[in-house]
C-alpha positions in Angstrom: -71.6 -9.4 -4.1 -72.2 -7.8 -0.7 -71.3 -4.2 -0.1 -71.1 -4.5 3.7 -68.6 -4.8 6.5 -69.0 -7.6 9.0 -66.8 -7.1 12.0 -67.7 -10.3 13.8 -64.8 -12.4 12.5 -61.5 -12.5 10.7 -61.6 -11.9 7.0 -60.1 -14.5 4.7 -59.6 -13.9 0.9 -59.6 -17.2 -1.0 -58.4 -16.9 -4.6 -59.5 -19.9 -6.8 -62.4 -20.5 -4.4 -65.1 -22.0 -6.5 -64.1 -25.6 -6.9 -62.0 -28.4 -5.4 -59.5 -27.5 -2.7 -60.5 -23.8 -2.9 -64.1 -24.5 -2.2 -63.2 -26.9 0.6 -61.0 -24.2 2.2 -63.9 -21.7 1.9 -66.3 -24.1 3.6 -63.8 -24.9 6.4 -63.1 -21.3 7.2 -66.8 -20.4 7.1 -67.5 -23.2 9.5 -64.8 -21.7 11.8 -66.6 -18.3 11.7 -64.2 -16.6 9.3 -65.7 -14.0 7.0 -64.9 -15.5 3.5 -64.3 -13.3 0.5 -64.2 -15.8 -2.4 -62.6 -14.9 -5.7 -62.9 -17.0 -8.9 -63.5 -16.6 -12.7 -66.7 -18.6 -12.8 -69.7 -16.7 -11.5 -72.0 -19.7 -11.6 -69.6 -21.8 -9.5 -69.3 -18.9 -7.0 -73.1 -18.6 -6.9 -73.3 -22.3 -6.1 -70.8 -21.8 -3.3 -73.0 -19.2 -1.7 -75.8 -21.8 -1.5 -73.5 -23.7 0.9 -71.9 -20.9 2.9 -72.3 -17.3 3.7 -69.5 -15.8 1.6 -68.9 -12.5 -0.3 -68.0 -13.4 -3.9 -66.0 -11.5 -6.4 -65.5 -12.4 -10.1 -61.9 -11.9 -11.1 -59.2 -13.7 -13.1 -56.0 -14.2 -11.1 -54.0 -13.6 -14.3 -55.6 -10.2 -14.9 -53.9 -7.6 -12.7 -56.6 -4.9 -13.2 -59.4 -7.3 -12.1 -57.5 -8.5 -9.1 -56.6 -4.9 -8.1 -60.3 -3.9 -8.4 -61.4 -6.9 -6.3 -58.7 -6.1 -3.6 -59.9 -2.5 -3.4 -63.5 -3.6 -3.0 -62.7 -6.1 -0.4 -60.5 -3.6 1.5 -63.3 -1.0 1.4 -66.0 -3.6 2.4 -64.1 -5.3 5.2 -61.4 -2.8 6.2 -58.7 -5.5 6.6 -57.5 -8.9 5.3 -56.5 -11.4 8.0 -55.7 -14.2 5.5 -54.9 -14.4 1.8 -55.0 -17.9 0.4 -53.9 -18.3 -3.1 -55.3 -21.5 -4.6 -55.8 -20.6 -8.2 -54.1 -23.2 -10.4 -54.0 -25.0 -13.7 -52.6 -28.4 -14.7 -50.8 -29.5 -17.9 -50.7 -33.2 -18.7 -47.7 -32.9 -21.0 -43.9 -33.2 -20.8 -41.6 -30.3 -21.7 -41.1 -32.0 -25.1 -44.8 -32.1 -25.8 -45.9 -28.7 -24.4 -45.7 -25.6 -26.5 -44.0 -22.5 -25.1 -47.3 -20.7 -25.0 -48.9 -23.5 -22.9 -46.1 -23.4 -20.4 -46.3 -19.6 -20.2 -50.1 -19.8 -19.6 -49.4 -22.3 -16.8 -47.0 -20.0 -15.1 -49.4 -17.1 -15.5 -51.9 -18.9 -13.3 -49.8 -21.0 -11.0 -47.1 -18.4 -10.3 -47.5 -14.9 -11.5 -51.1 -14.8 -10.3 -49.9 -15.3 -6.8 -47.4 -12.4 -7.1 -50.2 -10.2 -8.4 -52.5 -11.1 -5.4 -49.8 -10.7 -2.8 -49.1 -7.2 -4.1 -52.8 -6.3 -4.5 -53.8 -7.4 -1.0 -50.7 -6.1 0.9 -52.5 -2.9 2.1 -55.3 -5.0 3.7 -52.9 -7.4 5.3 -50.9 -4.4 6.8 -54.2 -3.0 8.1 -54.7 -6.3 10.0 -51.1 -6.4 11.1 -51.3 -3.1 12.9 -54.4 -4.2 14.8 -53.0 -5.7 18.0 -56.4 -6.9 19.2 -56.4 -10.0 17.0 -55.3 -13.4 18.3 -52.9 -14.1 15.4 -51.1 -11.9 12.8 -52.4 -11.9 9.2 -51.2 -14.9 7.2 -50.6 -15.5 3.5 -50.9 -19.1 2.4 -49.9 -20.2 -1.1 -51.2 -23.5 -2.2 -48.3 -25.0 -4.2 -47.9 -28.7 -4.7 -45.9 -31.6 -3.4 -44.6 -31.9 -7.0 -42.7 -28.7 -6.3 -40.2 -30.9 -4.5 -41.3 -34.3 -5.8 -41.8 -34.0 -9.6 -43.5 -36.7 -11.7 -43.3 -37.8 -15.4 -45.4 -35.7 -17.8 -45.7 -33.1 -15.0 -42.4 -31.3 -15.3 -43.8 -28.0 -16.5 -46.5 -28.1 -13.8 -43.9 -29.0 -11.1 -41.7 -26.1 -12.3 -44.5 -23.6 -11.9 -45.3 -24.8 -8.4 -41.6 -24.9 -7.5 -41.4 -21.2 -8.5 -44.3 -20.5 -6.1 -42.6 -22.6 -3.4 -39.3 -20.7 -3.8 -40.9 -17.3 -3.7 -42.9 -18.1 -0.6 -39.7 -19.1 1.2 -37.9 -16.0 0.0 -40.7 -13.6 1.1 -40.8 -14.8 4.7 -38.2 -12.3 5.8 -39.8 -9.2 4.2 -43.3 -10.1 5.5 -42.0 -11.0 9.0 -40.7 -7.4 9.2 -44.2 -6.2 8.4 -45.9 -8.4 11.0 -47.3 -10.8 8.3 -46.8 -14.5 8.2 -46.5 -16.5 5.0 -46.7 -20.2 4.4 -46.6 -22.7 1.6 -48.9 -25.7 1.6 -47.8 -28.5 -0.7 -50.6 -31.0 -1.2 -50.0 -34.3 -2.9 -52.3 -36.3 -5.1 -56.0 -35.4 -4.5 -59.1 -36.1 -6.5 -60.6 -32.8 -7.8 -62.4 -31.7 -10.9 -59.2 -30.4 -12.4 -57.0 -33.2 -11.3 -58.8 -36.6 -11.4 -56.5 -39.4 -10.2 -58.0 -42.4 -12.1 -54.6 -43.5 -13.5 -52.7 -43.2 -10.2 -51.1 -46.5 -9.2 -52.9 -48.2 -6.3 -49.8 -48.1 -4.0 -49.6 -44.3 -4.4 -53.3 -44.0 -3.8 -52.9 -45.9 -0.5 -49.8 -44.0 0.7 -49.8 -40.6 -0.9 -53.3 -39.5 -1.5 -55.1 -36.7 0.3 -58.5 -35.0 0.0 -59.6 -31.4 -0.5 -61.2 -31.5 2.9 -58.0 -32.6 4.6 -56.0 -29.9 2.9 -58.6 -27.4 4.0 -58.3 -28.4 7.6 -54.5 -28.2 7.4 -54.8 -24.7 6.0 -57.1 -23.6 8.7 -54.7 -25.0 11.3 -51.8 -23.2 9.7 -53.5 -19.9 9.9 -53.1 -20.0 13.7 -49.4 -21.0 13.6 -46.1 -19.6 12.5 -44.8 -19.4 8.9 -43.9 -22.8 7.5 -43.7 -25.0 4.4 -46.0 -28.0 4.9 -46.3 -31.1 2.8 -49.7 -32.9 2.8 -49.4 -35.7 3.7 -46.2 -35.0 5.7 -44.5 -38.1 4.3 -43.8 -36.2 1.1 -40.9 -34.7 3.1 -39.1 -38.0 2.5 -39.3 -37.4 -1.3 -38.1 -33.9 -0.8 -35.1 -35.1 1.1 -34.3 -37.7 -1.6 -34.6 -35.1 -4.3 -32.1 -32.9 -2.4 -29.7 -35.7 -1.6 -30.0 -37.6 -4.9 -31.7 -35.4 -7.5 -30.9 -37.5 -10.6 -31.4 -40.9 -9.0 -34.7 -39.8 -7.4 -35.9 -38.5 -10.8 -35.2 -41.9 -12.4 -37.0 -43.7 -9.6 -40.0 -41.5 -9.8 -40.2 -42.1 -13.6 -40.0 -45.8 -12.9 -42.8 -45.7 -10.4 -45.1 -43.2 -12.1 -44.2 -43.6 -15.8 -47.8 -44.4 -16.8 -49.5 -41.7 -14.7 -51.4 -39.1 -16.7 -53.6 -36.8 -14.7 -56.5 -35.7 -16.9 -56.6 -32.0 -16.9 
């Protein structure tokens, strides 16, 4: 952990930064000369990340309000401001609502949803500090990494989809409040991507060809979004078609999805 302030670049806080999409986002932003403050539970994984990029690392659990508050205070003291908050912490659950226990579903929501609320509140002061600085090229930006399943659910993923749908809905709702504060907020909804937590070995081949993305592609889209207005963005963009079908024909689209993905079980 570095107790310094580097004023030569914008400061990006990446929560859930040690692996998969979070690590890819950290690498992409470091490449674009952002100062990266990486937060994760796993010190060894964070230490490995610092072998690849110059990042300040903070060990904290997104579900622990005290730990996140402490990390936020340290980052604000060290860097004086927060130009970007990217919430990527997440957990999967390879069970249907019938199979999952109430405790498992609550644990899922703690990471995928309530952790984001905790981080947005904890880093608000740093974001406001960046918002009042008119010398920057772009306002501070919050990006919540939700999932395409928030609008396009799949069998055995209903609980996971529900947790990401909650994050998606809150991101949309907060845009008005944050806009008044000079802060942008966006939701990125990636589709299927091979990561340590979400291997896609059982995904049907036609979905792999049409609907797959990569952590590196998501990272580039996140970096691009930081310089743009608030938005909800599916990755790949064609997931919008599924979102439209879900809105227009919610029950029919659910049955079709079950027919197409009935044997899909992400190993989490």
